[in-house]
N, CA and C atoms as an extended XYZ file, in Angstrom:
555
Properties=species:S:1:pos:R:3:atomname:S:1:resname:S:1:resid:I:1 pbc="F F F"
N       -18.771      -31.932      -24.173 N   MET     1
C       -17.802      -31.082      -23.472 CA  MET     1
C       -16.498      -31.870      -23.364 C   MET     1
N       -15.385      -31.200      -23.668 N   ASP     2
C       -14.067      -31.806      -23.511 CA  ASP     2
C       -13.089      -30.720      -23.067 C   ASP     2
N       -11.846      -31.121      -22.782 N   TRP     3
C       -10.861      -30.191      -22.238 CA  TRP     3
C       -10.481      -29.087      -23.220 C   TRP     3
N       -10.481      -29.397      -24.497 N   ILE     4
C       -10.157      -28.363      -25.486 CA  ILE     4
C       -11.202      -27.250      -25.422 C   ILE     4
N       -12.480      -27.635      -25.359 N   ASN     5
C       -13.549      -26.635      -25.250 CA  ASN     5
C       -13.408      -25.810      -23.980 C   ASN     5
N       -13.089      -26.462      -22.883 N   VAL     6
C       -12.957      -25.766      -21.599 CA  VAL     6
C       -11.803      -24.763      -21.649 C   VAL     6
N       -10.667      -25.180      -22.199 N   ILE     7
C        -9.496      -24.294      -22.243 CA  ILE     7
C        -9.746      -23.114      -23.185 C   ILE     7
N       -10.321      -23.378      -24.345 N   VAL     8
C       -10.627      -22.288      -25.281 CA  VAL     8
C       -11.609      -21.309      -24.636 C   VAL     8
N       -12.628      -21.837      -23.953 N   MET     9
C       -13.595      -20.985      -23.272 CA  MET     9
C       -12.898      -20.177      -22.174 C   MET     9
N       -12.031      -20.810      -21.416 N   ALA    10
C       -11.331      -20.122      -20.324 CA  ALA    10
C       -10.468      -18.982      -20.848 C   ALA    10
N        -9.768      -19.208      -21.952 N   VAL    11
C        -8.930      -18.156      -22.541 CA  VAL    11
C        -9.816      -17.001      -23.011 C   VAL    11
N       -10.908      -17.320      -23.661 N   GLY    12
C       -11.819      -16.270      -24.115 CA  GLY    12
C       -12.386      -15.454      -22.960 C   GLY    12
N       -12.757      -16.134      -21.886 N   LEU    13
C       -13.313      -15.448      -20.720 CA  LEU    13
C       -12.261      -14.607      -19.994 C   LEU    13
N       -11.000      -14.995      -20.092 N   ALA    14
C        -9.922      -14.277      -19.395 CA  ALA    14
C        -9.526      -12.974      -20.083 C   ALA    14
N        -9.936      -12.775      -21.324 N   MET    15
C        -9.476      -11.621      -22.093 CA  MET    15
C        -9.888      -10.281      -21.477 C   MET    15
N       -11.095      -10.191      -20.934 N   ASP    16
C       -11.518       -8.927      -20.318 CA  ASP    16
C       -10.626       -8.591      -19.130 C   ASP    16
N       -10.342       -9.579      -18.295 N   CYS    17
C        -9.470       -9.349      -17.134 CA  CYS    17
C        -8.054       -9.017      -17.576 C   CYS    17
N        -7.604       -9.651      -18.639 N   CYS    18
C        -6.267       -9.357      -19.160 CA  CYS    18
C        -6.192       -7.900      -19.609 C   CYS    18
N        -7.233       -7.425      -20.285 N   ALA    19
C        -7.248       -6.035      -20.753 CA  ALA    19
C        -7.245       -5.055      -19.583 C   ALA    19
N        -8.069       -5.326      -18.572 N   VAL    20
C        -8.129       -4.443      -17.405 CA  VAL    20
C        -6.804       -4.470      -16.646 C   VAL    20
N        -6.190       -5.625      -16.528 N   SER    21
C        -4.899       -5.739      -15.853 CA  SER    21
C        -3.811       -4.995      -16.619 C   SER    21
N        -3.882       -5.050      -17.927 N   THR    22
C        -2.925       -4.313      -18.749 CA  THR    22
C        -3.057       -2.817      -18.486 C   THR    22
N        -4.284       -2.353      -18.349 N   VAL    23
C        -4.523       -0.939      -18.031 CA  VAL    23
C        -3.891       -0.585      -16.682 C   VAL    23
N        -4.042       -1.459      -15.703 N   GLN    24
C        -3.417       -1.212      -14.391 CA  GLN    24
C        -1.898       -1.108      -14.537 C   GLN    24
N        -1.302       -2.014      -15.298 N   GLY    25
C         0.142       -1.970      -15.513 CA  GLY    25
C         0.575       -0.726      -16.263 C   GLY    25
N        -0.215       -0.320      -17.266 N   LEU    26
C         0.088        0.905      -18.008 CA  LEU    26
C         0.044        2.122      -17.097 C   LEU    26
N        -0.899        2.114      -16.184 N   THR    27
C        -1.081        3.251      -15.283 CA  THR    27
C         0.050        3.348      -14.266 C   THR    27
N         0.461        2.228      -13.703 N   HIS    28
C         1.431        2.252      -12.602 CA  HIS    28
C         2.877        2.172      -13.064 C   HIS    28
N         3.116        1.592      -14.222 N   ARG    29
C         4.443        1.554      -14.853 CA  ARG    29
C         5.539        0.874      -14.039 C   ARG    29
N         5.189        0.187      -12.997 N   GLN    30
C         6.191       -0.552      -12.233 CA  GLN    30
C         5.502       -1.704      -11.510 C   GLN    30
N         6.308       -2.686      -11.144 N   TRP    31
C         5.758       -3.848      -10.439 CA  TRP    31
C         5.186       -3.417       -9.105 C   TRP    31
N         4.030       -3.955       -8.785 N   HIS    32
C         3.414       -3.716       -7.481 CA  HIS    32
C         2.890       -5.061       -6.983 C   HIS    32
N         3.178       -5.418       -5.728 N   PRO    33
C         2.738       -6.717       -5.221 CA  PRO    33
C         1.224       -6.909       -5.253 C   PRO    33
N         0.478       -5.810       -5.281 N   ARG    34
C        -0.979       -5.933       -5.345 CA  ARG    34
C        -1.447       -6.522       -6.672 C   ARG    34
N        -0.553       -6.590       -7.657 N   ALA    35
C        -0.906       -7.229       -8.926 CA  ALA    35
C        -1.265       -8.693       -8.695 C   ALA    35
N        -0.593       -9.328       -7.746 N   LEU    36
C        -0.913      -10.720       -7.402 CA  LEU    36
C        -2.303      -10.815       -6.785 C   LEU    36
N        -2.634       -9.849       -5.922 N   LEU    37
C        -3.974       -9.810       -5.327 CA  LEU    37
C        -5.021       -9.601       -6.411 C   LEU    37
N        -4.750       -8.682       -7.330 N   MET    38
C        -5.681       -8.420       -8.421 CA  MET    38
C        -5.907       -9.694       -9.242 C   MET    38
N        -4.841      -10.383       -9.600 N   ALA    39
C        -4.963      -11.617      -10.380 CA  ALA    39
C        -5.763      -12.669       -9.618 C   ALA    39
N        -5.520      -12.774       -8.308 N   ALA    40
C        -6.250      -13.746       -7.487 CA  ALA    40
C        -7.735      -13.397       -7.405 C   ALA    40
N        -8.039      -12.124       -7.230 N   ILE    41
C        -9.447      -11.708       -7.148 CA  ILE    41
C       -10.146      -11.975       -8.481 C   ILE    41
N        -9.500      -11.598       -9.592 N   PHE    42
C       -10.103      -11.852      -10.893 CA  PHE    42
C       -10.321      -13.349      -11.108 C   PHE    42
N        -9.328      -14.157      -10.756 N   GLY    43
C        -9.459      -15.604      -10.903 CA  GLY    43
C       -10.585      -16.169      -10.049 C   GLY    43
N       -10.681      -15.713       -8.811 N   CYS    44
C       -11.746      -16.198       -7.919 CA  CYS    44
C       -13.132      -15.818       -8.429 C   CYS    44
N       -13.282      -14.591       -8.924 N   PHE    45
C       -14.580      -14.185       -9.466 CA  PHE    45
C       -14.927      -14.999      -10.709 C   PHE    45
N       -13.923      -15.291      -11.524 N   HIS    46
C       -14.184      -16.095      -12.708 CA  HIS    46
C       -14.445      -17.564      -12.363 C   HIS    46
N       -14.068      -17.985      -11.187 N   MET    47
C       -14.425      -19.324      -10.722 CA  MET    47
C       -15.831      -19.317      -10.120 C   MET    47
N       -16.130      -18.284       -9.361 N   GLY    48
C       -17.402      -18.245       -8.647 CA  GLY    48
C       -18.611      -17.968       -9.520 C   GLY    48
N       -18.438      -17.099      -10.500 N   MET    49
C       -19.587      -16.713      -11.325 CA  MET    49
C       -20.214      -17.876      -12.098 C   MET    49
N       -19.436      -18.769      -12.736 N   PRO    50
C       -20.084      -19.899      -13.400 CA  PRO    50
C       -20.805      -20.829      -12.427 C   PRO    50
N       -20.279      -20.940      -11.215 N   ILE    51
C       -20.953      -21.779      -10.217 CA  ILE    51
C       -22.309      -21.174       -9.863 C   ILE    51
N       -22.330      -19.860       -9.659 N   ILE    52
C       -23.600      -19.181       -9.365 CA  ILE    52
C       -24.546      -19.334      -10.552 C   ILE    52
N       -24.014      -19.143      -11.761 N   GLY    53
C       -24.837      -19.292      -12.962 CA  GLY    53
C       -25.394      -20.691      -13.115 C   GLY    53
N       -24.583      -21.670      -12.796 N   TYR    54
C       -25.036      -23.070      -12.890 CA  TYR    54
C       -26.198      -23.319      -11.944 C   TYR    54
N       -26.042      -22.895      -10.689 N   TYR    55
C       -27.079      -23.173       -9.699 CA  TYR    55
C       -28.305      -22.287       -9.866 C   TYR    55
N       -28.132      -21.133      -10.448 N   ALA    56
C       -29.292      -20.289      -10.726 CA  ALA    56
C       -30.128      -20.891      -11.850 C   ALA    56
N       -29.433      -21.675      -12.695 N   GLY    57
C       -30.132      -22.374      -13.765 CA  GLY    57
C       -30.826      -21.443      -14.722 C   GLY    57
N       -31.901      -21.904      -15.230 N   THR    58
C       -32.627      -21.146      -16.243 CA  THR    58
C       -33.487      -20.035      -15.657 C   THR    58
N       -33.579      -19.951      -14.344 N   PHE    59
C       -34.430      -18.930      -13.719 CA  PHE    59
C       -34.000      -17.525      -14.092 C   PHE    59
N       -32.692      -17.269      -14.117 N   PHE    60
C       -32.186      -15.930      -14.390 CA  PHE    60
C       -31.642      -15.751      -15.811 C   PHE    60
N       -31.854      -16.706      -16.692 N   VAL    61
C       -31.272      -16.635      -18.025 CA  VAL    61
C       -31.685      -15.354      -18.740 C   VAL    61
N       -32.964      -15.055      -18.759 N   ASN    62
C       -33.434      -13.876      -19.484 CA  ASN    62
C       -32.890      -12.592      -18.868 C   ASN    62
N       -32.835      -12.531      -17.534 N   PHE    63
C       -32.317      -11.330      -16.872 CA  PHE    63
C       -30.856      -11.099      -17.227 C   PHE    63
N       -30.020      -12.134      -17.089 N   MET    64
C       -28.595      -11.982      -17.353 CA  MET    64
C       -28.343      -11.700      -18.829 C   MET    64
N       -29.093      -12.353      -19.682 N   HIS    65
C       -28.912      -12.117      -21.110 CA  HIS    65
C       -29.258      -10.671      -21.466 C   HIS    65
N       -30.234      -10.116      -20.791 N   THR    66
C       -30.678       -8.755      -21.073 CA  THR    66
C       -29.813       -7.700      -20.405 C   THR    66
N       -29.469       -7.892      -19.128 N   TYR    67
C       -28.857       -6.808      -18.354 CA  TYR    67
C       -27.348       -6.909      -18.128 C   TYR    67
N       -26.733       -8.071      -18.286 N   ALA    68
C       -25.285       -8.193      -18.054 CA  ALA    68
C       -24.476       -7.251      -18.935 C   ALA    68
N       -24.803       -7.111      -20.217 N   PRO    69
C       -24.031       -6.165      -21.036 CA  PRO    69
C       -24.166       -4.721      -20.547 C   PRO    69
N       -25.350       -4.347      -20.073 N   TRP    70
C       -25.566       -2.987      -19.577 CA  TRP    70
C       -24.781       -2.741      -18.289 C   TRP    70
N       -24.765       -3.737      -17.412 N   ILE    71
C       -24.034       -3.608      -16.149 CA  ILE    71
C       -22.541       -3.432      -16.441 C   ILE    71
N       -21.996       -4.261      -17.337 N   ALA    72
C       -20.575       -4.157      -17.689 CA  ALA    72
C       -20.280       -2.810      -18.346 C   ALA    72
N       -21.159       -2.351      -19.239 N   LEU    73
C       -20.961       -1.056      -19.898 CA  LEU    73
C       -20.917        0.075      -18.878 C   LEU    73
N       -21.834        0.074      -17.936 N   ILE    74
C       -21.895        1.149      -16.938 CA  ILE    74
C       -20.671        1.117      -16.031 C   ILE    74
N       -20.313       -0.057      -15.506 N   LEU    75
C       -19.174       -0.155      -14.594 CA  LEU    75
C       -17.863        0.201      -15.290 C   LEU    75
N       -17.603       -0.382      -16.451 N   LEU    76
C       -16.347       -0.105      -17.151 CA  LEU    76
C       -16.328        1.320      -17.709 C   LEU    76
N       -17.477        1.799      -18.162 N   GLY    77
C       -17.555        3.181      -18.626 CA  GLY    77
C       -17.254        4.170      -17.516 C   GLY    77
N       -17.802        3.917      -16.338 N   PHE    78
C       -17.537        4.790      -15.185 CA  PHE    78
C       -16.044        4.811      -14.855 C   PHE    78
N       -15.442        3.620      -14.776 N   LEU    79
C       -14.009        3.549      -14.472 CA  LEU    79
C       -13.169        4.212      -15.556 C   LEU    79
N       -13.548        4.023      -16.822 N   GLY    80
C       -12.811        4.632      -17.920 CA  GLY    80
C       -12.887        6.150      -17.895 C   GLY    80
N       -14.077        6.705      -17.682 N   VAL    81
C       -14.232        8.161      -17.601 CA  VAL    81
C       -13.445        8.703      -16.414 C   VAL    81
N       -13.474        7.992      -15.300 N   LYS    82
C       -12.730        8.414      -14.112 CA  LYS    82
C       -11.222        8.456      -14.412 C   LYS    82
N       -10.721        7.437      -15.114 N   MET    83
C        -9.296        7.413      -15.450 CA  MET    83
C        -8.940        8.548      -16.405 C   MET    83
N        -9.799        8.812      -17.380 N   ILE    84
C        -9.532        9.908      -18.312 CA  ILE    84
C        -9.500       11.228      -17.561 C   ILE    84
N       -10.451       11.460      -16.684 N   TRP    85
C       -10.489       12.693      -15.894 CA  TRP    85
C        -9.218       12.825      -15.067 C   TRP    85
N        -8.809       11.723      -14.414 N   GLU    86
C        -7.606       11.759      -13.584 CA  GLU    86
C        -6.348       11.990      -14.416 C   GLU    86
N        -6.375       11.589      -15.691 N   SER    87
C        -5.192       11.788      -16.531 CA  SER    87
C        -4.926       13.259      -16.805 C   SER    87
N        -5.929       14.099      -16.677 N   TYR    88
C        -5.771       15.529      -16.912 CA  TYR    88
C        -5.709       16.342      -15.628 C   TYR    88
N        -5.791       15.692      -14.493 N   HIS    89
C        -5.747       16.381      -13.204 CA  HIS    89
C        -4.643       15.779      -12.358 C   HIS    89
N        -3.735       16.623      -11.922 N   GLU    90
C        -2.631       16.160      -11.088 CA  GLU    90
C        -3.167       15.653       -9.758 C   GLU    90
N        -2.569       14.596       -9.282 N   GLU    91
C        -2.903       14.097       -7.963 CA  GLU    91
C        -1.642       13.551       -7.316 C   GLU    91
N        -1.675       13.499       -6.026 N   LYS    92
C        -0.515       12.987       -5.296 CA  LYS    92
C        -0.347       11.506       -5.580 C   LYS    92
N         0.882       11.032       -5.500 N   GLU    93
C         1.174        9.629       -5.766 CA  GLU    93
C         0.404        8.707       -4.824 C   GLU    93
N         0.219        9.127       -3.578 N   THR    94
C        -0.520        8.272       -2.641 CA  THR    94
C        -1.973        8.158       -3.048 C   THR    94
N        -2.542        9.210       -3.637 N   GLU    95
C        -3.918        9.138       -4.103 CA  GLU    95
C        -4.018        8.253       -5.338 C   GLU    95
N        -2.993        8.322       -6.175 N   LYS    96
C        -2.985        7.503       -7.382 CA  LYS    96
C        -2.967        6.018       -7.027 C   LYS    96
N        -2.294        5.672       -5.955 N   CYS    97
C        -2.229        4.274       -5.525 CA  CYS    97
C        -3.562        3.777       -4.985 C   CYS    97
N        -4.531        4.662       -4.847 N   ALA    98
C        -5.857        4.244       -4.389 CA  ALA    98
C        -6.471        3.232       -5.344 C   ALA    98
N        -5.973        3.160       -6.589 N   ASN    99
C        -6.471        2.167       -7.526 CA  ASN    99
C        -6.246        0.744       -7.032 C   ASN    99
N        -5.364        0.580       -6.070 N   TRP   100
C        -5.071       -0.743       -5.535 CA  TRP   100
C        -5.954       -1.096       -4.343 C   TRP   100
N        -6.877       -0.227       -3.973 N   LYS   101
C        -7.775       -0.564       -2.870 CA  LYS   101
C        -8.568       -1.813       -3.251 C   LYS   101
N        -8.798       -2.648       -2.266 N   VAL   102
C        -9.524       -3.896       -2.508 CA  VAL   102
C       -10.906       -3.608       -3.079 C   VAL   102
N       -11.553       -2.532       -2.608 N   THR   103
C       -12.885       -2.208       -3.126 CA  THR   103
C       -12.828       -1.910       -4.626 C   THR   103
N       -11.792       -1.223       -5.082 N   ASN   104
C       -11.651       -0.956       -6.515 CA  ASN   104
C       -11.388       -2.247       -7.279 C   ASN   104
N       -10.559       -3.120       -6.727 N   LEU   105
C       -10.281       -4.399       -7.388 CA  LEU   105
C       -11.542       -5.255       -7.463 C   LEU   105
N       -12.353       -5.233       -6.407 N   LEU   106
C       -13.613       -5.976       -6.425 CA  LEU   106
C       -14.569       -5.389       -7.465 C   LEU   106
N       -14.596       -4.073       -7.559 N   PHE   107
C       -15.424       -3.389       -8.549 CA  PHE   107
C       -15.020       -3.829       -9.956 C   PHE   107
N       -13.722       -3.853      -10.225 N   LEU   108
C       -13.217       -4.302      -11.527 CA  LEU   108
C       -13.539       -5.778      -11.761 C   LEU   108
N       -13.418       -6.586      -10.718 N   ALA   109
C       -13.702       -8.018      -10.856 CA  ALA   109
C       -15.172       -8.258      -11.196 C   ALA   109
N       -16.054       -7.514      -10.570 N   ILE   110
C       -17.480       -7.644      -10.876 CA  ILE   110
C       -17.740       -7.222      -12.316 C   ILE   110
N       -17.160       -6.093      -12.711 N   ALA   111
C       -17.391       -5.573      -14.060 CA  ALA   111
C       -16.922       -6.545      -15.133 C   ALA   111
N       -15.826       -7.238      -14.888 N   THR   112
C       -15.273       -8.138      -15.900 CA  THR   112
C       -15.821       -9.552      -15.818 C   THR   112
N       -16.576       -9.863      -14.777 N   SER   113
C       -17.049      -11.244      -14.643 CA  SER   113
C       -18.559      -11.383      -14.692 C   SER   113
N       -19.285      -10.301      -14.883 N   VAL   114
C       -20.740      -10.394      -14.951 CA  VAL   114
C       -21.165      -11.300      -16.102 C   VAL   114
N       -20.514      -11.160      -17.259 N   ASP   115
C       -20.887      -11.989      -18.399 CA  ASP   115
C       -20.470      -13.447      -18.214 C   ASP   115
N       -19.537      -13.713      -17.320 N   VAL   116
C       -19.083      -15.083      -17.057 CA  VAL   116
C       -20.171      -15.880      -16.322 C   VAL   116
N       -21.057      -15.162      -15.652 N   LEU   117
C       -22.157      -15.799      -14.928 CA  LEU   117
C       -22.957      -16.725      -15.843 C   LEU   117
N       -23.212      -16.271      -17.051 N   ALA   118
C       -24.022      -17.054      -17.986 CA  ALA   118
C       -23.337      -18.348      -18.421 C   ALA   118
N       -22.008      -18.421      -18.336 N   THR   119
C       -21.335      -19.645      -18.771 CA  THR   119
C       -21.668      -20.822      -17.865 C   THR   119
N       -22.112      -20.538      -16.653 N   GLY   120
C       -22.521      -21.625      -15.769 CA  GLY   120
C       -23.646      -22.455      -16.351 C   GLY   120
N       -24.463      -21.827      -17.183 N   LEU   121
C       -25.574      -22.550      -17.805 CA  LEU   121
C       -25.089      -23.595      -18.799 C   LEU   121
N       -23.893      -23.410      -19.332 N   LEU   122
C       -23.345      -24.395      -20.262 CA  LEU   122
C       -23.101      -25.739      -19.586 C   LEU   122
N       -22.949      -25.699      -18.278 N   PHE   123
C       -22.629      -26.921      -17.546 CA  PHE   123
C       -23.857      -27.654      -17.019 C   PHE   123
N       -25.046      -27.108      -17.231 N   VAL   124
C       -26.264      -27.771      -16.753 CA  VAL   124
C       -26.377      -29.176      -17.330 C   VAL   124
N       -26.135      -29.389      -18.634 N   PRO   125
C       -26.191      -30.764      -19.141 CA  PRO   125
C       -24.963      -31.606      -18.786 C   PRO   125
N       -23.897      -30.956      -18.298 N   TYR   126
C       -22.638      -31.649      -17.987 CA  TYR   126
C       -22.192      -31.318      -16.560 C   TYR   126
N       -22.941      -31.690      -15.550 N   PRO   127
C       -22.591      -31.276      -14.186 CA  PRO   127
C       -21.233      -31.789      -13.714 C   PRO   127
N       -20.767      -32.896      -14.259 N   GLU   128
C       -19.469      -33.438      -13.846 CA  GLU   128
C       -18.308      -32.559      -14.310 C   GLU   128
N       -18.541      -31.684      -15.272 N   TRP   129
C       -17.505      -30.784      -15.787 CA  TRP   129
C       -17.461      -29.449      -15.049 C   TRP   129
N       -18.428      -29.167      -14.209 N   LEU   130
C       -18.524      -27.846      -13.591 CA  LEU   130
C       -17.278      -27.488      -12.787 C   LEU   130
N       -16.955      -28.262      -11.773 N   TYR   131
C       -15.848      -27.877      -10.878 CA  TYR   131
C       -14.464      -27.974      -11.524 C   TYR   131
N       -14.170      -29.014      -12.308 N   PRO   132
C       -12.869      -28.981      -12.991 CA  PRO   132
C       -12.750      -27.797      -13.955 C   PRO   132
N       -13.856      -27.438      -14.588 N   SER   133
C       -13.835      -26.333      -15.546 CA  SER   133
C       -13.648      -24.991      -14.862 C   SER   133
N       -14.336      -24.765      -13.740 N   VAL   134
C       -14.211      -23.460      -13.085 CA  VAL   134
C       -12.817      -23.273      -12.494 C   VAL   134
N       -12.190      -24.348      -12.060 N   VAL   135
C       -10.813      -24.235      -11.579 CA  VAL   135
C        -9.898      -23.844      -12.749 C   VAL   135
N       -10.123      -24.449      -13.898 N   THR   136
C        -9.349      -24.106      -15.095 CA  THR   136
C        -9.602      -22.662      -15.505 C   THR   136
N       -10.857      -22.251      -15.527 N   ILE   137
C       -11.222      -20.878      -15.896 CA  ILE   137
C       -10.571      -19.879      -14.938 C   ILE   137
N       -10.658      -20.147      -13.646 N   GLY   138
C       -10.060      -19.248      -12.655 CA  GLY   138
C        -8.549      -19.174      -12.759 C   GLY   138
N        -7.918      -20.316      -12.969 N   GLY   139
C        -6.453      -20.344      -13.084 CA  GLY   139
C        -5.962      -19.613      -14.314 C   GLY   139
N        -6.605      -19.857      -15.440 N   ILE   140
C        -6.202      -19.171      -16.670 CA  ILE   140
C        -6.462      -17.678      -16.556 C   ILE   140
N        -7.567      -17.300      -15.944 N   THR   141
C        -7.868      -15.872      -15.756 CA  THR   141
C        -6.799      -15.215      -14.897 C   THR   141
N        -6.411      -15.854      -13.807 N   ALA   142
C        -5.377      -15.291      -12.930 CA  ALA   142
C        -4.050      -15.143      -13.687 C   ALA   142
N        -3.676      -16.153      -14.466 N   LEU   143
C        -2.428      -16.086      -15.237 CA  LEU   143
C        -2.473      -14.979      -16.292 C   LEU   143
N        -3.581      -14.879      -17.002 N   PHE   144
C        -3.706      -13.835      -18.020 CA  PHE   144
C        -3.752      -12.451      -17.385 C   PHE   144
N        -4.338      -12.344      -16.213 N   SER   145
C        -4.381      -11.054      -15.520 CA  SER   145
C        -2.978      -10.617      -15.127 C   SER   145
N        -2.217      -11.527      -14.563 N   LEU   146
C        -0.851      -11.207      -14.178 CA  LEU   146
C         0.002      -10.896      -15.407 C   LEU   146
N        -0.151      -11.684      -16.460 N   GLY   147
C         0.574      -11.428      -17.696 CA  GLY   147
C         0.200      -10.088      -18.314 C   GLY   147
N        -1.077       -9.751      -18.271 N   GLY   148
C        -1.534       -8.463      -18.784 CA  GLY   148
C        -0.950       -7.313      -17.999 C   GLY   148
N        -0.883       -7.478      -16.682 N   TYR   149
C        -0.303       -6.429      -15.843 CA  TYR   149
C         1.176       -6.221      -16.197 C   TYR   149
N         1.912       -7.310      -16.325 N   LEU   150
C         3.338       -7.209      -16.663 CA  LEU   150
C         3.545       -6.586      -18.050 C   LEU   150
N         2.683       -6.934      -18.995 N   LEU   151
C         2.746       -6.308      -20.311 CA  LEU   151
C         2.492       -4.805      -20.193 C   LEU   151
N         1.510       -4.427      -19.393 N   GLY   152
C         1.205       -3.016      -19.186 CA  GLY   152
C         2.362       -2.268      -18.552 C   GLY   152
N         3.034       -2.885      -17.584 N   VAL   153
C         4.196       -2.248      -16.947 CA  VAL   153
C         5.284       -2.015      -17.990 C   VAL   153
N         5.526       -3.016      -18.828 N   TYR   154
C         6.567       -2.904      -19.853 CA  TYR   154
C         6.244       -1.792      -20.850 C   TYR   154
N         5.020       -1.792      -21.370 N   VAL   155
C         4.616       -0.780      -22.345 CA  VAL   155
C         4.492        0.589      -21.677 C   VAL   155
N         4.106        0.608      -20.396 N   GLY   156
C         3.928        1.860      -19.666 CA  GLY   156
C         5.200        2.658      -19.491 C   GLY   156
N         6.320        2.025      -19.633 N   LYS   157
C         7.599        2.729      -19.488 CA  LYS   157
C         7.861        3.675      -20.663 C   LYS   157
N         6.976        3.678      -21.652 N   LEU   158
C         7.141        4.569      -22.798 CA  LEU   158
C         6.802        6.024      -22.459 C   LEU   158
N         6.314        6.267      -21.249 N   LYS   159
C         6.048        7.616      -20.736 CA  LYS   159
C         4.968        8.358      -21.522 C   LYS   159
N         3.995        7.630      -22.029 N   LEU   160
C         2.849        8.260      -22.670 CA  LEU   160
C         1.797        8.539      -21.605 C   LEU   160
N         0.737        9.250      -21.944 N   ASN   161
C        -0.358        9.478      -21.001 CA  ASN   161
C        -1.201        8.204      -20.962 C   ASN   161
N        -0.722        7.227      -20.218 N   MET   162
C        -1.341        5.913      -20.229 CA  MET   162
C        -2.661        5.873      -19.468 C   MET   162
N        -2.890        6.793      -18.552 N   GLU   163
C        -4.198        6.831      -17.900 CA  GLU   163
C        -5.273        7.177      -18.919 C   GLU   163
N        -4.956        8.081      -19.819 N   LEU   164
C        -5.895        8.430      -20.886 CA  LEU   164
C        -6.134        7.212      -21.778 C   LEU   164
N        -5.054        6.568      -22.203 N   VAL   165
C        -5.178        5.376      -23.039 CA  VAL   165
C        -5.946        4.286      -22.292 C   VAL   165
N        -5.613        4.083      -21.022 N   GLY   166
C        -6.287        3.065      -20.220 CA  GLY   166
C        -7.770        3.348      -20.060 C   GLY   166
N        -8.114        4.601      -19.831 N   GLY   167
C        -9.524        4.968      -19.714 CA  GLY   167
C       -10.284        4.688      -20.997 C   GLY   167
N        -9.664        5.012      -22.123 N   LEU   168
C       -10.295        4.739      -23.415 CA  LEU   168
C       -10.449        3.230      -23.641 C   LEU   168
N        -9.451        2.450      -23.216 N   VAL   169
C        -9.535        0.991      -23.349 CA  VAL   169
C       -10.686        0.453      -22.511 C   VAL   169
N       -10.835        0.928      -21.280 N   LEU   170
C       -11.926        0.453      -20.427 CA  LEU   170
C       -13.291        0.804      -21.014 C   LEU   170
N       -13.421        2.022      -21.519 N   ILE   171
C       -14.687        2.408      -22.143 CA  ILE   171
C       -14.953        1.537      -23.369 C   ILE   171
N       -13.928        1.321      -24.183 N   GLY   172
C       -14.071        0.459      -25.354 CA  GLY   172
C       -14.455       -0.964      -24.982 C   GLY   172
N       -13.858       -1.472      -23.926 N   LEU   173
C       -14.175       -2.821      -23.450 CA  LEU   173
C       -15.627       -2.892      -22.993 C   LEU   173
N       -16.080       -1.863      -22.274 N   GLY   174
C       -17.480       -1.827      -21.844 CA  GLY   174
C       -18.429       -1.800      -23.029 C   GLY   174
N       -18.102       -1.011      -24.054 N   ILE   175
C       -18.933       -0.932      -25.261 CA  ILE   175
C       -18.929       -2.269      -25.990 C   ILE   175
N       -17.764       -2.933      -26.039 N   LYS   176
C       -17.673       -4.239      -26.695 CA  LYS   176
C       -18.569       -5.261      -26.002 C   LYS   176
N       -18.495       -5.318      -24.676 N   ILE   177
C       -19.320       -6.276      -23.930 CA  ILE   177
C       -20.804       -5.959      -24.132 C   ILE   177
N       -21.140       -4.668      -24.100 N   TRP   178
C       -22.521       -4.253      -24.299 CA  TRP   178
C       -23.004       -4.637      -25.691 C   TRP   178
N       -22.198       -4.364      -26.720 N   ALA   179
C       -22.592       -4.665      -28.096 CA  ALA   179
C       -22.765       -6.166      -28.311 C   ALA   179
N       -21.857       -6.958      -27.723 N   GLU   180
C       -21.990       -8.406      -27.849 CA  GLU   180
C       -23.291       -8.906      -27.244 C   GLU   180
N       -23.629       -8.358      -26.072 N   GLY   181
C       -24.863       -8.786      -25.416 CA  GLY   181
C       -26.114       -8.209      -26.031 C   GLY   181
N       -26.044       -6.951      -26.440 N   PHE   182
C       -27.234       -6.259      -26.947 CA  PHE   182
C       -27.549       -6.664      -28.377 C   PHE   182
N       -26.516       -6.753      -29.220 N   PHE   183
C       -26.730       -7.065      -30.625 CA  PHE   183
C       -26.458       -8.523      -30.958 C   PHE   183
N       -25.998       -9.296      -29.957 N   GLY   184
C       -25.711      -10.712      -30.204 CA  GLY   184
C       -24.528      -10.915      -31.125 C   GLY   184
N       -23.579       -9.993      -31.084 N   ILE   185
C       -22.396      -10.063      -31.964 CA  ILE   185
C       -21.476      -11.161      -31.485 C   ILE   185
């Protein structure tokens, strides 16, 4: 284990959160201070999950390997279908801002970090790398989440039906995570 491996792993793990954050930016089309909260929550979950995975050790390896892709598929699929439905149904602006509720952000954080749980097992032979690595993983995830949100805000100004696009992206992301876990892609 070395820093190059840790950074490459952290960037790879941050991609799901970056995609979800981009969807949030596409949907809202303007800066919202809750984007910082979202980035912090995503970063914290990406820090906590490897620690839980490390301490759970090999006891839960088979369970997580089998069910993590299904959990991510169901959670992201549900959110994606909900966004697509909302894209065709008018709602008040205050209801639309409900996407910033902490419970929704936690739901998204769980959906995007379930597969990160298994990375904790990588540190079993290298326990001295666990805490420096999770801080790096969390920091990079938070930065990529914020960057993804800002990219989404910029692209969202194109006035397309971005909730529809965002819903399709979330469903696609869920299918990707499921396929990687189910087929070992």
